[in-house]
BAKOLFI-924175 format. One line per field, with one value per atom (N, C-alpha, C): x, y, z; residue number from 1; residue in one letter. Coordinates in steps of 0.2 Angstrom, whole numbers. Example, Ala and Ser with C-alpha at 12.3 -4.5 7.8 and 13.67 -1.06 7.14 Angstrom:
# BAKOLFI-924175
east 66, 62, 66, 64, 68, 64
north -28, -22, -16, -11, -5, 0
up 39, 39, 39, 35, 36, 39
num 1, 1, 1, 2, 2, 2
residuo a, a, a, s, s, s
END
This chain:
# BAKOLFI-924175
east 4, 0, 4, 3, 7, 6, 11, 9, 6, 8, 5, -2, -7, -14, -17, -20, -23, -28, -28, -32, -40, -41, -48, -50, -45, -47, -47, -43, -43, -50, -52, -59, -65, -64, -69, -69, -64, -64, -66, -63, -64, -67, -73, -76, -76, -77, -77, -70, -65, -58, -56, -60, -59, -61, -57, -59, -64, -70, -74, -74, -72, -71, -76, -81, -86, -82, -83, -80, -85, -85, -90, -86, -89, -86, -89, -94, -97, -93, -87, -82, -76, -75, -69, -62, -62, -56, -53, -58, -56, -56, -60, -60, -63, -60, -62, -61, -63, -62, -56, -51, -46, -48, -46, -48, -47, -41, -39, -42, -42, -45, -52, -54, -61, -61, -55, -55, -55, -58, -57, -50, -49, -42, -43, -38, -39, -36, -37, -34, -37, -44, -48, -46, -45, -43, -36, -31, -25, -25, -29, -29, -33, -38, -41, -36, -32, -27, -22, -20, -15, -17, -23, -26, -27, -29, -30, -23, -18, -11, -9, -11, -9, -13, -19, -23, -21, -17, -15, -21, -25, -31, -32, -35, -37, -42, -43, -48, -53, -59, -64, -67, -67, -69, -77, -81, -88, -90, -91, -91, -98, -99, -105, -104, -110, -110, -112, -115, -117, -115, -114, -111, -116, -123, -128, -128, -128, -128, -122, -116, -110, -110, -113, -114, -118, -124, -128, -125, -121, -118, -113, -110, -106, -111, -116, -120, -124, -126, -129, -125, -118, -113, -113, -114, -113, -105, -102, -95, -92, -86, -82, -79, -77, -75, -77, -77, -79, -76, -77, -74, -79, -80, -86, -84, -88, -88, -91, -88, -91, -97, -102, -108, -113, -116, -120, -125, -128, -134, -131, -125, -122, -120, -120, -117, -120, -127, -130, -128, -126, -124, -116, -113, -106, -101, -95, -89, -85, -83, -78, -71, -66, -60, -60, -54, -53, -53, -53, -53, -46, -45, -38, -37, -43, -43, -48, -46, -51, -53, -59, -61, -66, -66, -70, -77, -82, -88, -90, -92, -93, -100, -101, -107, -106, -110, -109, -115, -115, -120, -119, -125, -124, -120, -117, -113, -118, -124, -129, -132, -130, -133, -131, -135, -133, -129, -129, -126, -118, -115, -108, -104, -108, -106, -110, -106, -110, -116, -115, -120, -126, -126, -132, -137, -134, -137, -144, -143, -149, -154, -158, -164, -170, -176, -182, -182, -184, -185, -179, -173, -167, -168, -166, -166, -159, -157, -151, -151, -147, -147, -141, -143, -137, -138, -133, -134, -137, -143, -146, -142, -142, -138, -131, -129, -122, -120, -114, -112, -115, -115, -118, -126, -129, -136, -137, -133, -134, -133, -127, -125, -130, -132, -137, -144, -146, -152, -153, -147, -147, -146, -142, -140, -145, -148, -152, -159, -161, -167, -172, -170, -174, -175, -169, -169, -172, -173, -176, -170, -170, -165, -168, -165, -168, -163, -165, -161, -162, -156, -156, -151, -152, -148, -141, -136, -129, -127, -121, -118, -119, -119, -120, -127, -132, -139, -140, -136, -136, -134, -128, -125, -129, -132, -137, -143, -145, -151, -149, -143, -141, -141, -138, -137, -144, -148, -155, -160, -157, -161, -166, -166, -171, -169, -163, -161, -157, -156, -151, -144, -143, -137, -136, -130, -128, -122, -123, -118, -114, -108, -104, -96, -92, -85, -82, -78, -76, -72, -68, -64, -69, -74, -79, -82, -84, -87, -83, -76, -72, -71, -70, -70, -76, -82, -88, -88, -85, -85, -80, -74, -69, -72, -76, -79, -83, -87, -91, -93, -92, -94, -101, -103, -110, -111, -106, -106, -100, -101, -95, -95, -90, -90, -89, -94, -93, -87, -84, -78, -78, -73, -73, -77, -79, -82, -88, -93, -98, -97, -93, -91, -85, -82, -76, -78, -77, -79, -74, -75, -70, -71, -66, -67, -63, -67, -64, -65, -63, -64, -69, -73, -79, -79, -82, -84, -90, -94, -100, -99, -104, -103, -103, -105, -105, -98, -93, -87, -83, -86, -83, -78, -77, -72, -65, -63, -56, -55, -60, -59, -59, -63, -62, -55, -53, -46, -41, -41, -36, -37, -43, -44, -42, -43, -41, -33, -30, -23, -20, -23, -21, -21, -27, -27, -22, -21, -16, -9, -7, -1, 0, -6, -6, -5, -8, -7, 0, 3, 9, 15, 14, 20, 20, 15, 15, 12, 9, 5, -1, -5, -10, -8, -3, 0, 2, 6, 9, 3, -2, -8, -11, -12, -15, -11, -5, 0, 0, 0, 1, -6, -11, -17, -19, -15, -15, -21, -23, -28, -27, -31, -31, -37, -37, -43, -44, -39, -40, -33, -33, -27, -27, -22, -21, -24, -28, -31, -25, -26, -21, -22, -16, -16, -22, -25, -31, -27, -31, -28, -28, -33, -34, -35, -29, -30, -31, -36, -37, -32, -28, -22, -23
north -6, 0, 6, 11, 17, 21, 23, 28, 34, 37, 43, 42, 42, 41, 47, 46, 52, 56, 62, 66, 64, 62, 60, 54, 49, 43, 45, 49, 51, 54, 58, 61, 56, 51, 46, 42, 41, 37, 41, 47, 52, 58, 58, 65, 70, 68, 74, 75, 72, 73, 69, 64, 59, 53, 47, 41, 38, 36, 33, 25, 22, 14, 11, 7, 3, -3, -3, -9, -13, -19, -24, -28, -26, -29, -36, -38, -45, -50, -49, -54, -53, -56, -55, -57, -61, -62, -55, -51, -45, -39, -38, -32, -34, -30, -31, -24, -23, -17, -19, -14, -14, -14, -19, -20, -14, -11, -5, 2, 3, 9, 9, 3, 3, 5, 6, 8, 2, 2, -4, -5, -12, -14, -21, -22, -28, -28, -33, -33, -28, -28, -23, -16, -14, -8, -6, -11, -10, -8, -12, -11, -5, -3, 4, 10, 9, 15, 15, 9, 9, 12, 10, 13, 20, 23, 30, 33, 30, 33, 33, 28, 28, 34, 35, 40, 47, 47, 54, 58, 54, 57, 54, 58, 55, 50, 46, 41, 42, 40, 39, 32, 29, 22, 23, 20, 19, 12, 12, 5, 2, -4, -8, -14, -17, -23, -29, -28, -33, -32, -38, -37, -34, -35, -33, -25, -22, -15, -12, -15, -13, -13, -18, -18, -12, -11, -6, 1, 2, 8, 10, 5, 6, 7, 2, 2, 9, 12, 18, 24, 23, 28, 32, 29, 32, 30, 26, 24, 23, 24, 24, 17, 13, 7, 2, -4, -9, -16, -20, -26, -32, -36, -40, -47, -52, -58, -57, -60, -60, -64, -62, -66, -63, -67, -64, -60, -61, -57, -50, -49, -42, -38, -41, -38, -32, -31, -25, -19, -14, -8, -7, -13, -14, -16, -14, -17, -20, -26, -30, -31, -32, -34, -42, -45, -52, -53, -59, -59, -58, -56, -55, -60, -63, -68, -73, -79, -85, -87, -88, -90, -96, -101, -107, -105, -107, -107, -114, -115, -122, -122, -127, -128, -130, -128, -129, -133, -138, -142, -143, -145, -147, -154, -155, -161, -168, -167, -172, -174, -169, -170, -176, -179, -185, -183, -177, -175, -175, -178, -179, -177, -175, -173, -167, -163, -157, -159, -164, -166, -168, -170, -172, -166, -160, -154, -153, -153, -151, -157, -157, -162, -159, -162, -160, -160, -155, -155, -151, -150, -147, -139, -136, -128, -126, -121, -118, -111, -109, -101, -98, -92, -88, -81, -77, -70, -67, -64, -61, -57, -59, -55, -57, -61, -63, -67, -69, -73, -80, -82, -89, -89, -84, -83, -83, -79, -79, -85, -89, -95, -100, -101, -106, -105, -99, -98, -101, -101, -104, -112, -114, -121, -126, -123, -127, -129, -135, -137, -140, -143, -146, -143, -141, -138, -131, -129, -122, -117, -111, -106, -101, -100, -96, -90, -84, -78, -74, -72, -68, -63, -58, -52, -53, -55, -56, -63, -64, -71, -73, -68, -70, -73, -70, -72, -79, -80, -87, -92, -91, -95, -97, -91, -92, -96, -96, -100, -107, -109, -116, -118, -115, -117, -117, -113, -113, -119, -122, -127, -125, -118, -115, -118, -120, -123, -129, -132, -138, -137, -132, -130, -123, -121, -113, -113, -109, -108, -102, -102, -96, -97, -92, -92, -98, -102, -108, -106, -101, -98, -96, -93, -90, -96, -101, -107, -111, -112, -115, -112, -105, -101, -102, -103, -104, -111, -116, -123, -123, -119, -118, -115, -110, -105, -109, -114, -117, -124, -129, -136, -136, -141, -142, -142, -139, -139, -141, -143, -145, -143, -142, -140, -146, -146, -152, -152, -157, -158, -154, -151, -148, -142, -140, -134, -135, -130, -131, -126, -121, -116, -113, -109, -105, -98, -94, -87, -83, -79, -75, -68, -66, -59, -54, -49, -44, -37, -32, -25, -23, -19, -16, -9, -6, 1, 2, 8, 9, 8, 5, 4, 11, 16, 23, 26, 23, 25, 23, 18, 17, 11, 9, 4, 5, 12, 13, 13, 15, 15, 7, 3, -4, -7, -5, -7, -5, 1, 3, -1, -2, -5, -13, -15, -22, -23, -18, -18, -18, -13, -13, -19, -23, -29, -34, -34, -39, -38, -31, -29, -31, -30, -31, -39, -43, -50, -52, -50, -52, -49, -43, -40, -43, -47, -50, -46, -40, -36, -39, -43, -46, -52, -56, -61, -58, -53, -49, -47, -44, -42, -47, -53, -59, -61, -61, -63, -58, -52, -47, -47, -48, -48, -55, -60, -66, -70, -69, -72, -79, -84, -91, -92, -97, -99, -95, -92, -88, -88, -88, -89, -83, -81, -76, -79, -76, -78, -79, -83, -83, -77, -76, -70, -71, -66, -66, -68, -72, -74, -69, -64, -59, -52, -50, -44, -38, -34, -27, -22, -21, -16, -10
up 0, 0, 0, -5, -5, 1, 5, 10, 8, 2, 0, -4, 0, -2, -5, -11, -15, -10, -10, -6, -7, -14, -15, -11, -10, -7, 1, 3, 10, 12, 7, 8, 8, 4, 3, 10, 13, 19, 25, 25, 31, 29, 26, 23, 28, 35, 40, 43, 40, 42, 48, 50, 55, 53, 53, 52, 57, 56, 61, 60, 65, 64, 69, 66, 69, 73, 79, 83, 86, 85, 88, 94, 100, 106, 107, 103, 104, 101, 98, 96, 100, 105, 109, 106, 101, 97, 94, 92, 88, 93, 98, 102, 109, 114, 121, 124, 130, 134, 139, 139, 143, 150, 154, 161, 165, 164, 168, 166, 159, 157, 154, 153, 150, 142, 139, 132, 128, 122, 117, 115, 115, 113, 109, 105, 101, 94, 90, 83, 79, 79, 75, 76, 83, 85, 82, 82, 80, 72, 69, 61, 60, 64, 62, 63, 69, 70, 65, 62, 57, 51, 49, 43, 43, 49, 50, 49, 52, 51, 44, 40, 33, 29, 31, 28, 30, 36, 39, 42, 45, 49, 56, 60, 67, 66, 72, 72, 78, 76, 81, 81, 87, 88, 90, 86, 87, 89, 96, 99, 100, 98, 99, 102, 105, 108, 104, 98, 94, 87, 83, 76, 72, 72, 68, 68, 74, 75, 72, 73, 70, 63, 60, 52, 50, 53, 51, 52, 56, 57, 51, 48, 42, 36, 36, 30, 29, 35, 35, 36, 35, 35, 41, 47, 53, 55, 51, 52, 45, 45, 38, 37, 42, 41, 46, 45, 51, 50, 54, 55, 56, 50, 50, 47, 49, 46, 39, 34, 27, 27, 24, 23, 18, 14, 8, 11, 16, 19, 21, 21, 23, 17, 11, 6, 3, 4, 2, 6, 2, 5, 7, 7, 10, 4, 5, 1, 6, 4, 9, 6, 10, 8, 8, 7, 8, 16, 19, 26, 28, 34, 37, 43, 46, 51, 50, 51, 51, 58, 60, 66, 66, 70, 70, 74, 71, 74, 76, 83, 86, 90, 92, 96, 103, 108, 115, 117, 121, 124, 131, 134, 141, 142, 148, 149, 148, 150, 149, 142, 138, 131, 128, 124, 120, 113, 112, 106, 106, 101, 101, 95, 90, 83, 81, 77, 74, 69, 66, 61, 64, 71, 75, 77, 76, 79, 75, 69, 64, 64, 69, 70, 73, 71, 74, 82, 85, 92, 95, 92, 94, 94, 99, 98, 99, 95, 94, 96, 101, 103, 99, 96, 93, 95, 94, 95, 89, 89, 83, 79, 72, 68, 67, 71, 71, 65, 64, 58, 59, 65, 66, 64, 66, 65, 57, 53, 46, 43, 45, 42, 43, 50, 52, 49, 48, 45, 38, 34, 28, 28, 33, 33, 37, 42, 47, 44, 43, 40, 45, 50, 55, 62, 65, 71, 71, 77, 78, 80, 77, 79, 84, 89, 94, 94, 92, 91, 98, 101, 107, 106, 111, 111, 114, 109, 111, 113, 113, 115, 122, 127, 134, 135, 131, 132, 129, 123, 120, 125, 128, 133, 139, 141, 147, 146, 139, 137, 138, 136, 136, 143, 148, 155, 158, 156, 159, 157, 151, 148, 143, 141, 137, 129, 128, 122, 123, 117, 118, 116, 112, 109, 109, 110, 109, 103, 99, 93, 94, 93, 94, 92, 94, 92, 97, 94, 98, 104, 103, 109, 115, 113, 118, 121, 118, 120, 125, 123, 127, 134, 133, 140, 144, 141, 145, 148, 145, 147, 153, 153, 158, 164, 163, 168, 174, 171, 176, 173, 177, 174, 172, 168, 166, 158, 155, 148, 144, 138, 134, 127, 123, 116, 112, 107, 102, 98, 97, 93, 86, 84, 77, 77, 71, 69, 64, 64, 59, 54, 55, 50, 51, 46, 47, 46, 50, 50, 47, 41, 38, 40, 44, 47, 42, 39, 34, 37, 33, 34, 29, 30, 26, 26, 21, 20, 17, 17, 14, 6, 3, -4, -8, -5, -8, -9, -5, -5, -12, -15, -22, -23, -29, -30, -28, -29, -28, -20, -16, -9, -7, -10, -8, -10, -16, -18, -13, -11, -6, 1, 3, 9, 8, 3, 1, 1, -2, -2, 5, 9, 16, 19, 19, 22, 20, 13, 11, 14, 14, 17, 24, 28, 35, 36, 32, 33, 31, 25, 23, 27, 30, 34, 41, 43, 50, 55, 53, 57, 61, 57, 60, 65, 63, 67, 73, 73, 79, 84, 81, 85, 88, 85, 88, 94, 93, 98, 104, 102, 107, 112, 109, 113, 116, 115, 118, 115, 109, 106, 103, 105, 103, 99, 95, 91, 85, 83, 76, 73, 66, 62, 57, 55, 49, 43, 40, 33, 28, 23, 18, 13, 10, 5, 0, -2, -7, -14, -17, -24, -29, -28, -32, -28, -25, -21, -25, -23, -26, -25, -30, -28, -32
num 1, 1, 1, 2, 2, 2, 3, 3, 3, 4, 4, 4, 5, 5, 5, 6, 6, 6, 7, 7, 7, 8, 8, 8, 9, 9, 9, 10, 10, 10, 11, 11, 11, 12, 12, 12, 13, 13, 13, 14, 14, 14, 15, 15, 15, 16, 16, 16, 17, 17, 17, 18, 18, 18, 19, 19, 19, 20, 20, 20, 21, 21, 21, 22, 22, 22, 23, 23, 23, 24, 24, 24, 25, 25, 25, 26, 26, 26, 27, 27, 27, 28, 28, 28, 29, 29, 29, 30, 30, 30, 31, 31, 31, 32, 32, 32, 33, 33, 33, 34, 34, 34, 35, 35, 35, 36, 36, 36, 37, 37, 37, 38, 38, 38, 39, 39, 39, 40, 40, 40, 41, 41, 41, 42, 42, 42, 43, 43, 43, 44, 44, 44, 45, 45, 45, 46, 46, 46, 47, 47, 47, 48, 48, 48, 49, 49, 49, 50, 50, 50, 51, 51, 51, 52, 52, 52, 53, 53, 53, 54, 54, 54, 55, 55, 55, 56, 56, 56, 57, 57, 57, 58, 58, 58, 59, 59, 59, 60, 60, 60, 61, 61, 61, 62, 62, 62, 63, 63, 63, 64, 64, 64, 65, 65, 65, 66, 66, 66, 67, 67, 67, 68, 68, 68, 69, 69, 69, 70, 70, 70, 71, 71, 71, 72, 72, 72, 73, 73, 73, 74, 74, 74, 75, 75, 75, 76, 76, 76, 77, 77, 77, 78, 78, 78, 79, 79, 79, 80, 80, 80, 81, 81, 81, 82, 82, 82, 83, 83, 83, 84, 84, 84, 85, 85, 85, 86, 86, 86, 87, 87, 87, 88, 88, 88, 89, 89, 89, 90, 90, 90, 91, 91, 91, 92, 92, 92, 93, 93, 93, 94, 94, 94, 95, 95, 95, 96, 96, 96, 97, 97, 97, 98, 98, 98, 99, 99, 99, 100, 100, 100, 101, 101, 101, 102, 102, 102, 103, 103, 103, 104, 104, 104, 105, 105, 105, 106, 106, 106, 107, 107, 107, 108, 108, 108, 109, 109, 109, 110, 110, 110, 111, 111, 111, 112, 112, 112, 113, 113, 113, 114, 114, 114, 115, 115, 115, 116, 116, 116, 117, 117, 117, 118, 118, 118, 119, 119, 119, 120, 120, 120, 121, 121, 121, 122, 122, 122, 123, 123, 123, 124, 124, 124, 125, 125, 125, 126, 126, 126, 127, 127, 127, 128, 128, 128, 129, 129, 129, 130, 130, 130, 131, 131, 131, 132, 132, 132, 133, 133, 133, 134, 134, 134, 135, 135, 135, 136, 136, 136, 137, 137, 137, 138, 138, 138, 139, 139, 139, 140, 140, 140, 141, 141, 141, 142, 142, 142, 143, 143, 143, 144, 144, 144, 145, 145, 145, 146, 146, 146, 147, 147, 147, 148, 148, 148, 149, 149, 149, 150, 150, 150, 151, 151, 151, 152, 152, 152, 153, 153, 153, 154, 154, 154, 155, 155, 155, 156, 156, 156, 157, 157, 157, 158, 158, 158, 159, 159, 159, 160, 160, 160, 161, 161, 161, 162, 162, 162, 163, 163, 163, 164, 164, 164, 165, 165, 165, 166, 166, 166, 167, 167, 167, 168, 168, 168, 169, 169, 169, 170, 170, 170, 171, 171, 171, 172, 172, 172, 173, 173, 173, 174, 174, 174, 175, 175, 175, 176, 176, 176, 177, 177, 177, 178, 178, 178, 179, 179, 179, 180, 180, 180, 181, 181, 181, 182, 182, 182, 183, 183, 183, 184, 184, 184, 185, 185, 185, 186, 186, 186, 187, 187, 187, 188, 188, 188, 189, 189, 189, 190, 190, 190, 191, 191, 191, 192, 192, 192, 193, 193, 193, 194, 194, 194, 195, 195, 195, 196, 196, 196, 197, 197, 197, 198, 198, 198, 199, 199, 199, 200, 200, 200, 201, 201, 201, 202, 202, 202, 203, 203, 203, 204, 204, 204, 205, 205, 205, 206, 206, 206, 207, 207, 207, 208, 208, 208, 209, 209, 209, 210, 210, 210, 211, 211, 211, 212, 212, 212, 213, 213, 213, 214, 214, 214, 215, 215, 215, 216, 216, 216, 217, 217, 217, 218, 218, 218, 219, 219, 219, 220, 220, 220, 221, 221, 221, 222, 222, 222, 223, 223, 223, 224, 224, 224, 225, 225, 225, 226, 226, 226, 227, 227, 227, 228, 228, 228, 229, 229, 229, 230, 230, 230, 231, 231, 231, 232, 232, 232, 233, 233, 233, 234, 234, 234, 235, 235, 235, 236, 236, 236, 237, 237, 237, 238, 238, 238, 239, 239, 239, 240, 240, 240, 241, 241, 241, 242, 242, 242, 243, 243, 243, 244, 244, 244, 245, 245, 245, 246, 246, 246, 247, 247, 247, 248, 248, 248, 249, 249, 249, 250, 250, 250, 251, 251, 251
residuo x, x, x, x, x, x, x, x, x, x, x, x, x, x, x, x, x, x, x, x, x, x, x, x, x, x, x, x, x, x, x, x, x, x, x, x, x, x, x, x, x, x, x, x, x, x, x, x, x, x, x, x, x, x, x, x, x, x, x, x, x, x, x, x, x, x, x, x, x, x, x, x, x, x, x, x, x, x, x, x, x, x, x, x, x, x, x, x, x, x, x, x, x, x, x, x, x, x, x, x, x, x, x, x, x, x, x, x, x, x, x, x, x, x, x, x, x, x, x, x, x, x, x, x, x, x, x, x, x, x, x, x, x, x, x, x, x, x, x, x, x, x, x, x, x, x, x, x, x, x, x, x, x, x, x, x, x, x, x, x, x, x, x, x, x, x, x, x, x, x, x, x, x, x, x, x, x, x, x, x, x, x, x, x, x, x, x, x, x, x, x, x, x, x, x, x, x, x, x, x, x, x, x, x, x, x, x, x, x, x, x, x, x, x, x, x, x, x, x, x, x, x, x, x, x, x, x, x, x, x, x, x, x, x, x, x, x, x, x, x, x, x, x, x, x, x, x, x, x, x, x, x, x, x, x, x, x, x, x, x, x, x, x, x, x, x, x, x, x, x, x, x, x, x, x, x, x, x, x, x, x, x, x, x, x, x, x, x, x, x, x, x, x, x, x, x, x, x, x, x, x, x, x, x, x, x, x, x, x, x, x, x, x, x, x, x, x, x, x, x, x, x, x, x, x, x, x, x, x, x, x, x, x, x, x, x, x, x, x, x, x, x, x, x, x, x, x, x, x, x, x, x, x, x, x, x, x, x, x, x, x, x, x, x, x, x, x, x, x, x, x, x, x, x, x, x, x, x, x, x, x, x, x, x, x, x, x, x, x, x, x, x, x, x, x, x, x, x, x, x, x, x, x, x, x, x, x, x, x, x, x, x, x, x, x, x, x, x, x, x, x, x, x, x, x, x, x, x, x, x, x, x, x, x, x, x, x, x, x, x, x, x, x, x, x, x, x, x, x, x, x, x, x, x, x, x, x, x, x, x, x, x, x, x, x, x, x, x, x, x, x, x, x, x, x, x, x, x, x, x, x, x, x, x, x, x, x, x, x, x, x, x, x, x, x, x, x, x, x, x, x, x, x, x, x, x, x, x, x, x, x, x, x, x, x, x, x, x, x, x, x, x, x, x, x, x, x, x, x, x, x, x, x, x, x, x, x, x, x, x, x, x, x, x, x, x, x, x, x, x, x, x, x, x, x, x, x, x, x, x, x, x, x, x, x, x, x, x, x, x, x, x, x, x, x, x, x, x, x, x, x, x, x, x, x, x, x, x, x, x, x, x, x, x, x, x, x, x, x, x, x, x, x, x, x, x, x, x, x, x, x, x, x, x, x, x, x, x, x, x, x, x, x, x, x, x, x, x, x, x, x, x, x, x, x, x, x, x, x, x, x, x, x, x, x, x, x, x, x, x, x, x, x, x, x, x, x, x, x, x, x, x, x, x, x, x, x, x, x, x, x, x, x, x, x, x, x, x, x, x, x, x, x, x, x, x, x, x, x, x, x, x, x, x, x, x, x, x, x, x, x, x, x, x, x, x, x, x, x, x, x, x, x, x, x, x, x, x, x, x, x, x, x, x, x, x, x, x, x, x, x, x, x, x, x, x, x, x, x, x, x, x, x, x, x, x, x, x, x, x, x, x, x
END
């Protein structure tokens, strides 16, 4: 990525002179709150700050608790960039890069459950809790044919529904589910994964193809240079890997 970004592209990303980055705290692999300061920290924040530095503008972090709200902020141009799982249901009004991180989506069940394999989940009578509008919700809405999907407000509510017996299965980020299983006995993570979540950067479609190309080039450089890998290590993130280079990066 050329450090000297054309003024027109700087204006496309930061029309108000400040880059507004939509941050989703609902995905702990990418963003959390610092325990000491309460400020958002994580891989997506590091990428946002570096992109703003490349543009030569300041940054404003627009923080949300759920993915769907974070997506809508960018789609409705209340933010200039965001960090989302790629999904066909989110394509309208947004332009995505190739993924920079891959995350496993898995299932959590109670210890007493007869379920032992991901393929057994989609059966009549089973209820699966998900955070409404999350990558898992969008994916399972297309893929689940027999089980019932129970959409709740965020990952914490989805996990609570499993423990309370309101559902048979909770779907979510594998790392988050493993942490829940360690936190308190009574639940376990099914082996393997039911999906791979492709985490990418996005910008409003109105910003145009050149803006998408610049953002895509930035993401490819951040992967190739080791920036993303270093950020994952620095924030002590497990359960995620750096996505491979895009076969056709937009340069």
